[in-house]
C-alpha positions as CSV (number, residue, x, y, z in Angstrom):
1,M,-130.8,17.1,37.1
2,M,-129.5,20.2,38.6
3,V,-131.9,23.1,38.0
4,N,-131.5,26.8,38.4
5,E,-133.9,27.9,41.1
6,A,-134.9,31.0,39.2
7,K,-135.8,28.9,36.1
8,L,-137.8,26.5,38.2
9,K,-139.8,29.4,39.8
10,L,-140.4,30.9,36.3
11,V,-141.7,27.5,35.0
12,D,-144.0,27.1,38.0
13,S,-145.2,30.7,37.6
14,K,-146.0,30.2,34.0
15,I,-147.8,26.9,34.6
16,E,-149.9,28.5,37.3
17,D,-150.7,31.5,35.1
18,N,-152.0,29.0,32.4
19,L,-153.3,26.2,34.6
20,D,-156.8,26.2,33.3
21,I,-155.5,25.7,29.7
22,L,-152.8,23.2,30.6
23,L,-155.1,21.0,32.7
24,A,-158.1,21.2,30.4
25,S,-156.7,18.6,28.0
26,F,-154.1,15.9,28.6
27,G,-152.2,13.1,27.1
28,L,-151.5,12.7,23.4
29,Y,-155.1,13.0,22.4
30,G,-155.5,16.2,24.4
31,I,-152.4,18.0,23.2
32,V,-153.0,17.1,19.6
33,R,-156.5,18.6,19.7
34,S,-155.6,21.7,21.7
35,E,-153.8,24.3,19.7
36,L,-154.0,26.7,22.6
37,K,-152.3,24.3,25.0
38,M,-149.5,23.7,22.5
39,K,-149.1,27.5,22.0
40,K,-148.9,28.1,25.8
41,I,-146.3,25.3,26.2
42,V,-144.2,26.7,23.3
43,E,-144.4,30.2,24.9
44,V,-143.1,28.9,28.2
45,L,-140.3,27.0,26.5
46,E,-139.3,30.0,24.4
47,S,-139.1,32.2,27.5
48,L,-136.4,29.9,29.0
49,S,-132.8,30.1,28.4
50,G,-130.6,27.1,27.9
51,D,-131.0,23.7,26.2
52,L,-134.4,23.1,24.7
53,T,-134.4,19.4,25.6
54,S,-133.6,20.1,29.3
55,N,-136.2,22.8,29.4
56,I,-138.9,20.5,28.0
57,S,-138.0,17.9,30.6
58,L,-138.2,20.5,33.4
59,F,-141.5,21.8,32.1
60,F,-143.1,18.4,32.0
61,E,-141.7,17.3,35.4
62,E,-143.4,20.4,36.9
63,L,-146.6,19.9,34.9
64,E,-146.8,16.3,36.2
65,F,-146.7,17.7,39.8
66,Y,-149.7,20.0,38.9
67,Y,-151.6,17.1,37.3
68,A,-151.0,14.9,40.3
69,K,-152.3,17.4,42.8
70,D,-155.3,18.6,40.8
71,I,-158.7,17.2,41.9
72,Q,-159.8,16.2,38.4
73,F,-156.7,13.9,38.1
74,K,-157.3,12.2,41.5
75,R,-159.4,9.5,39.6
76,F,-156.3,8.5,37.6
77,P,-153.6,6.2,39.1
78,I,-150.1,7.9,39.1
79,H,-148.9,5.6,36.3
80,E,-151.7,7.0,34.0
81,I,-150.7,10.5,34.8
82,Q,-147.1,9.6,34.1
83,N,-148.3,8.2,30.7
84,F,-150.1,11.4,29.9
85,I,-147.0,13.4,30.6
86,A,-144.8,11.1,28.6
87,E,-147.1,11.3,25.6
88,E,-147.2,15.1,25.8
89,R,-143.5,15.4,26.3
90,S,-142.8,13.1,23.3
91,Y,-145.2,15.1,21.1
92,I,-143.6,18.4,22.0
93,L,-140.1,17.0,21.5
94,A,-141.1,15.7,18.0
95,K,-142.7,19.0,17.1
96,L,-139.9,21.3,18.3
97,L,-136.9,19.2,17.4
98,K,-137.9,18.4,13.8
């Protein structure tokens, strides 16, 4: 996927600004129980121009990178981190595209 560099930097900046909230809960269970995390994700997505589905994909590709490099996630194999991201992405897609 070809991504606008400015959009990528904006997503990274917004993730970093909210990292404590975004990393505090994870996977389907975490996102369903965290209204604050859901709110922050929606705020980031609403700040982006372009196609919502592409923006959701971009956001979660970047969030996966932050999960993988965070010390608390080092105990999880990469496939589990990818599963957490897939669950969260699916949940957001279902909520926002209904």
